[in-house]
N, C-alpha and C positions, 0 to 999 in steps of 0.2 A: 778453544773450548767453547766460547760463546757462540761461535758460528756453528759448531756441532750441535749445541743445545737448540739453537734456532732451527737448524735443519730437522732435528728430531721433532720439535714442536710442529713444524709445518707438515711433516709426514703424519703425525698423530691427528692433526686437524683434517688432513685429506682423508684419512681412514674414517673419521667420524662422518664427513660429508658423504662418503661412499657407502656408509652402512645402510643396511636394508631399511631400518625404521626411518632414517632421515630421507632416503630416496622416496619411500612411500609417502611420507609427509609432504615432501616437496612436490610430488606429483599431485597429491590431493589439493594443496594450496593453489597450484597452477590451474587445475580444473575449476576450483571454486572461483578464482578471479575471472576466469574465462566466462563462466556462467553468469557472474555478476555483471560483466560488461556487455553481455549479449542478451537480447530478449529471446529466451529459449523457446517460448511459444511461437513467436514469429519465425524463428529459424526452423522449427519443426514444420510449420506450414509451408515454408519455402521448399523443404525437402519433400513434403507430401505432394507438392505441385510441380515436381521436377519434370522437365521436358524430356520425354523418352527418346526423341530423335537425337537431340544433342548428347544425351547420356550414352546412347548406342554408338554414336560417332566417337565419343571419348574412349569407350571400351575397345573399339576397333583400332584406334590410333595407339592405345596403350599396348595392344598386342603387337603392332608393328614395331614400336619402340623396344619391346623385349626381344623381338626377333633380331633387331639390329644389335642388341647387347650380346646375343649369341654369336653374331659375326665378329663383334669387337673382341671377344675373348677367343673365339674359335680359330681365327686366322693365326693367332699367336701360338695356341696350343698345338695346332696341326703342324706348324712350322717346327715345333720342338719334337713332335711325335706323330707321324702319319697314322699310327694305330688309333688315335683319337678320332673316331668318325663323327660326322656332323650330327647324327642321330643321338649319339651318346652325349656330346657336348650340349645339345639342346635340352636333353633330359636333365643333365646336371645343373644347367643354368636355371631351369624352371624349378627344380627341387630346391635350389639355393634360396629362391624367393620365399618358399614355404618355410625353410629352416630359419631364414632371417626374420620372419614374422613371429616365430615361436621363441627364439632366443633374443632377449633384449639387446638392442644396439646393433643388430644385424650381423653379429659375429658368427652366428650359426651358419649363415649362408656362405661366408668366406671360408669357414672351416670345412664345410662340405665340399666346396669346389677345390680347396687345397688338397684334400685327401684324394679325390679322384684324379686331379691333375698330376700329383706326385706319383700316383700309381701307374700312369701311362707314360710319363715323361721324365720321371726321376724328381727328387725333391727340389733340386736347384732350379731346373728349367720349368718345372710345374709351378713353383711359387713365383718365379720371374714372370711367367705368362700372366698371372693374376695381378702382379704389381704394375706391369705395363698396361694391362687392360684397365685398371683403375685410373691410371694417369691419362689414358686415352679418353675415357669418359669425362674426366675432369677438364680436358681441353674444351669439350663442348659446353660444359657448364660455365667455365670462366669466360670464354669468348662471347657467349650470349649474355652473361652478366654485364660485361663491359659495354656491349651494344645497347642493352636495355637501359643501363645507367646513363648513357649519353642521350638516348632518346627521351628519358624521363627525368632529366636533370632539374627541370622546373619543379617537379613534385618531391624529389629526394635530395636535390642539391649536388654540387660538384664533389662533395666529400665521398658520396657513393661511387662516383666515377673513379676517384683516386683509389678507393678500396678495391674496386673491381680490377683496376689496372695493376694494383699490387698483387691481387690473386693471380692474374695472368703471369706476372713476373715470377711469382713463387712457383707456379707449376712448371714454367720453363726451367727454372733453377733445379727443380726436382728431377726433370728429365736429364739434364746435364749431369747432375750428381749420381743418379742411378746408373747411367750408362758408362760413366767414366770413373767410378769409385774403386774398381777392382784392383788396380796397381797399388793404391794407397792402403787398401785393406790387406793386401798380400804383405806389404812391408810391416804392417802392424802385428802380423802373426809372429814376428821375431822381436817384438818390442820388449823392453826390460820389465814393463808392468805386466804382472801375471793376469790381472783382470782384463787389461786391454788385449792381451794375447788370446785369452779365452773368447772374448767377444768377437774378435776378428776371425778366429778360427770357425766360429759358428756362422758368421756372416759370409765367409769366403765362397761357399758353393752358390749362394744367391747372387753375389756381385759378379762372380765368374759367368753365371748364366745370363745376367743382364748384359755383360759385355758381349757375350755370344749373340744376343739379339741385335746388337749394333750392326752385325753383318746381314741381318734379315730385314732390310729396309722396306721391302715390299709388304711384309707382314705388319711391320710397325705402321707404315703409311695407311694401309687399309684399316687397321685397328683404329687409328685416329679419325679417319673418315667416317667409319661406322659409329664411333663415339659421338662425333659432332652431329651426325644425322639423327642418331638415336635421341639425343637430348633435344634436338629441334622438334622431332615428332612428339616427344613427351610434353613439350611446352604447348604445342597446338592441342594436345589431348587435354591439358589443364584448362586452356582457353575454352574448349568445348564444354568441359565440366562447369566452368563459370556461366556460360550461356544457358546451361541446363537449369540454373537457379536464378537466372535473370541478371547475371553480372556481365556487362558488356566490356570486356577487357581483352586486349591483345596479348600475344605470347611475350612481348617485351616486359609487361608488368610482372608476369610469373618468373621471367628470367632474373629479375631483381629480388623479388620478395621470397622466392622459394629457397635459394641458397642461404639467405639471412635467417630464415626460420629453421633450416636444418642445422645451423650452428648450435641450437639449443640441445641437440642430441649429445653434445660434448659435456653438458653440465653434469657434474658428479652427484648433484643432490636431487636428481629426478630420474625416473625409470625411462630411459630412451628419450628424454625430453618431453614425455607425454604431458599435456597440459600447457607446458611452456611453449612447445612448438606451435600448437594451435593458437595460443594467445598472441605470439609474435606475428604469425601469419595474419590473423584477424586484425591486429593493430596496424600492420603495414597496408593491408587492403583498405581499411577505413581511412588511413592517411591519404591514400590515393583516390578517395572519393566514393568507395563502395559502401553501401548501407550496412550497418553492423549486423543485422539479422541475416542478410544475404552472405556476408563474409563468414559468419558462423556456420551457415549451411554448407558453404563451399569448403571450409576447413574440414568438415566431417567427410565430405566426398573425397577430398584429397587423401585423407587417411585411408579411405576404403578403395582407392584407385588400384593398389596392387592385389586386391582380394581375388579377382578371377584367375590371375596367374598363380597366386599362392594355392588356390584350390586345385588347379591342374597339377601343381608340384606335389601337393599332398597325395593325390591319386597315384602319381608316378612313383612316389616314395613308397607308398603302401604296396603297390604292385611289385616293385623290385624286392621289397622285404618278403612278400609272400612267395615270390618265385625262388628267392634264395633259400627260404625255409623248405620249400617243396623239393629242392635239389639235394638237400642234406640226406645222407644215407640213413637208413633205419638202423639205429644202434641198439634196439631192444634185443635182449638175448632170445635165441630161438627156444621154443618149448622142447623139452626132451621127448624123444620118441618112446612110445610105449613098449 
């Protein structure tokens, strides 16, 4: 009984933390602390004096990184359904960036891709292509995080190396679990527990599809290669952003600080980690020797990095909606003849 009460209390506390007023307040506090720790005027001057050449290079590299993300997902989806053309996959990927920027937490982008992938490949294989794509991208992030932590152990300590190594191990475990879980899930569909049976029945199409992907090693391999290359290009894009505001930092620094700052998006008491994410990023950059006002300016540019792709996604989304509306038959009743 006590355990039940304790569990109920935890759920109530979590609901309070996830409530809209608390999340808005948490975001406001995070932004206020960030502004308090950074000279806003100096940061604004750094933004005003941004180097256009480095900024343009960052934009171009960001475009290449997103193109590689299309390949990362596309090779998997096309293995599941040749009806998914590269043009459609590219359009869905870019639109997902727009949807992810509109819906807090990025869930909108995943939902958009899931709908389209399920439409061409079925729900099981469509969702499985997204899961494998996500894990392929995580391989790039984790491998670079480990390399960066080793290179920067003097600044961040060996505990960061241990954390990065644990992340690599966790992703490897995730791959093994995802690709080998189908037999266990199938056995759970006949378990005595009704709740377990229902959960296993819902998960079975996905785990069966993931097992199906085990036989498509070429697609999985190319997806991982594209994921690693995409994250690599993205890190060089961030380094170019840093140079644009006078931050002389290599990709290894961003390989360490960016994943740590992204963890704040999981915080239930802030909207997508806004304020907290930038604060953590600025704090880590300052710890590495970057001037606070330049770190603040860079944090703003990092937030704006997906903007060009998101704008392209918005135009594609509006174009598709307009085209779909134009193809609808005219349902207005005809006027009676005189």
